[in-house]
N, C-alpha and C positions, 0 to 999 in steps of 0.2 A: 890777457892781452886782447885787443880788439881784432876781430877777424878782417880779412881782406875780401873784397868783391872782385872776381875775375870775370870779365865780360868778353865773350867770343864774338867779335864784330868784323871778322875778315871774310865772311861768306860772300859768294858771288851774287846771290839773289837772282838766280836764273829764272825761276818761276815768277818772281815778283816783277822782273823787268827793270830793275834799277838798284841803286844803293839804298836799300830800305832802312839800314841802320841809322841813317842821318836824315831821313825824310821827315818833314815837319808834320806833326799831328796835333800838337797842343794849340791853345788859343793865342799864344804869343811866339809861335815858331818852335816850341819844344818838340824834341823827338821822343819816340817811345822809350828810348834809353834814359832820357831825363827822368821819367817817372820811376823807372826801376832803381836808378842810382839814388834818387830822392828817398824812396822807400828804404833802401839799405842804409843810407846815412841816418835816417831817423829810427833805425832799428839797431844802432850801435856799431856799425861797421866803420873802421878807421881809415880805410884806403880803398881806392878803386884802381884796377889795372885793366886797360883795354888791349885786346889783340886786334890789330887792324892790318890792312894791306898798305903798302907804301904809296900806291897810286891814289888812295883816297885821303892821304894825310892832311893836305891843305883844307879840303872841304870838311873833314872830320874836326879839325881844330876850330875852324870858323863857326861851324854849326852846332858844336857840342862841347868839345874838350875845353876850350878857353873858358867857357861859362862854368863847367863843372869844377875845374881846377881852382877857381876863385873861392869855391865853397868847401872843398875838402881835398885831402891829399890825393893826387891823381897822377897816373903815369900811363904811357902806352908803349907797346912793343909791336914788332912787325912779324907777320907770318907770310912767307913766300914759298914758292915751289922748291926753292933751293935750300930753305932752312933745314938744318939738322941732317943734311945729306953730305956724303963724301963726293969728291970730284967724279969718281967712277959711278956713283949712284945717280948723280945729276945727269950724266951722259946716258945712262940706261933708261932714265925716265923723261928724256927730252920731248917725247911726244905728248906728255901730259899737260892738260890745261886746268883741270879741276883741282881744288885744294886737297890736301892729304887727309883732312878729317879732323875731328875734335880732339883726339888724343894728341895729334901733332900740334894743334893749336895750343893746348894746355902746356905742352913741353916747351913751346917757344917762349912762354912766360916764366919759366922756372926761376931764373935769376932775379926776377922782380918780386917773388913771393917769399915773405919772411915770417908769416904767421899762418895758422889755419885759415882756410879760404873757401869761399863759395863760388862755384862755376855756374854761369847762366848764359843763355843765348841772348843776343842783342835784339832780336826781333820778336821776343815773347814778353807778354805782360803776365806776371805771376801773382800779383797781389801782395800787399804788405805783410799779411800773416805768415807767408812762406819765409820772408826775410827775418821776421821776428823769431820764428820757431828755429830756423837754422842758426841764426846768430847766437841765440841763447845756448844752443847745443855746442857750437864751436868754441865759445868762450870758456868752456870747461875742459878743453883739451890742451895737451902739450904738443909741441911740434913733432915729437918722436912717437906719438900715439898712432895706432893703426885702426882705431875705431871710427871709421868714416860714416857718412850719412847721406841720405837723399830725401828730398821732399817729393812725394808722389801725388798725382792728381787723378781724379776719376776720369776715365776715358771720355765719357760723354761731355765733360766740361772742357775738353781740349780740342774739339773738332772744329774744322773750318767749313762754313757753308759753301765755300767757293770751289772746293776740290778735295783731292785725297791728301792725307798727311802721313808722315812716318812717326810711329810711336813704338817705344820699347815696353812691352807688357811685362809686369813684374809679379813674381810670386814671393810672398814673405811668410815666415813662420815666427811667432813670438817677436814681432817687430824687427826681424833680421832678414835681409835679402837671401833668398834661396836661388833664384834664377831671374834672368832678364833677357827677353828675346825680342829682337828688332822685327817690327812688322812694317815694311816699306810703303804699303798702300792700304790705308784704312779710310773709308768714306761712308757717307750716308747714302742708302739706297732704299727707296720706298719706305722711309721713316725708320729704317733699321741700320745698325752699325755693322759694316761688313769689312773683313780683312781679305784682300785679294791675294791669291796664291796661284802659281802655275798648275799645281795639282788639285785645285779645287778651292773655291771661296769658302770662308768660315764666317758664320754669323756670330757676333759678339753681343754681350748684354749691354755694354756701355758703362757698366759699373767697375770694369777692370781697373786695377791700379797701374798707371803708366808713368814712365820717366819722361820728364820734359827737360832733361839736362840741367836740373837744379840739384847739384851735388855739393856736399861739404866734405873737404879733405884736410888732412894735415899735410905738411910738406913731405912726410914720409911716403905718401902715395906716388910721388914722382919716380921713385925707384922702380915700382911695379910698372908704371906707364912707360918708362924708358925700356924696360925689358920687352914689353908688349910691342912697342914701336920697332925695336930691332928685329923681332921675329916677323913682324908684318913686312918689313922691307925685304927679308930673305925670300919671301914667296910672292910678293906683290909689287915689287919695285918697277916692273915693266908693264903692269896693268894700268891702262889710262883712266880707269873709272873707279876702281875699288878704293874705299876710304877706311882709314883707321879710326874707328868710332869709339867714343867714350863709354857708352853702355856695354859694348863688348869687352873693352879693356877692364872695366870695373867688375863685370861678371867673372872674368878669368882670374882677377886678383882674389876674389872671394873663394872661387873653386880651389885655387892653389893654397889657400890658407894664409895668404900674405896680408890680409886685412879683412875686417868685417864691415858690413854696411847696415847701419841702423836705418830703418824705414820710417820716416816721419810722414805726415800727410797734411794736405790742405783741401778744404772744401771750396776754396775760391774758384771762380770761373776764369779760366785762362782765355786770353785772346791774343792774336798776333797778326803779323803781316807776311803771310806766305804768298798770297796772290794779290795783284793790283786791286781786285774787287774788295779786298779786306780793309783797305785804307779808310773808306767812309765809315765802316762799322767801328773801327778802332777810334776814329775821331768822335763818333757819337757816344761811345762808351766812356771815353775820357771826359767829354763835356758833361755827361750825367754825373760823374764822380766829382767834378769841380762844382757843379751847381748844388750838389748835396752837401758840400763842405768837406768832403773826403780829402780833396787837394785844394790848395789856394789857387787862385787864377794864375798867379805868377809863382812858379815853384821856388825859384831861387831869389832871395831878397837882395843879395849883393852881386849884381851883375855888372 
């Protein structure tokens, strides 16, 4: 069966300063998401599901979804602060404004996922090889399998020149994930890659394998994520900032023996829209790919 693409597009974009998921970067108003979905479509994916906020629904449909849905099977679901919470939990967390995080986002889409699926960020450009590699892997899985996967990238290929980034550094043995640790502030300093920590900064090589939230799961993973989310709420429901993050949930799933994670890799250069200054760089990179013939000038023929 063809895999599904699940796109997390409900983030607030606080550092970017706007709704970056639907900002135009292509030559004819295409968003960065258009290029990712196009790559997935041409890599054998049969459906795309977007996770969005209710307040951006009209703009999202006008600027992206209506165009995508004319070309492939597409659906969207909502993530809100109240999603997946009891009345008591909503009251306890009423001071919160931040989203609950990527585990929460994925669980909001559970009912829309019927096949093995790939999870991606809306504001990241991964390159077509990542979709082809993951799509081929997922096509060989059954819904009840617990042999999940991720596509990792070299850290130096995922840095932003505009500021710090959050990256989960991965350790793998025999192409299986052993550990994955979130590093919330990694940046360039004097030509070197540095991870900032309260107890002392750490210089990195830049060759480390990092997660960019490009994961492949079977629907069986939802059981582990649900358990992780319930545990998170017990201890963090009143914390206004702590997030329930996918790398942490995946790492715990592996540690508990509830599933394995095959580590695939890509040498493609990532780019994305974390800061406002990133937009011009993204537009320039996409224009180069169009001029080289990697993409057609108009992605979707039937608009």
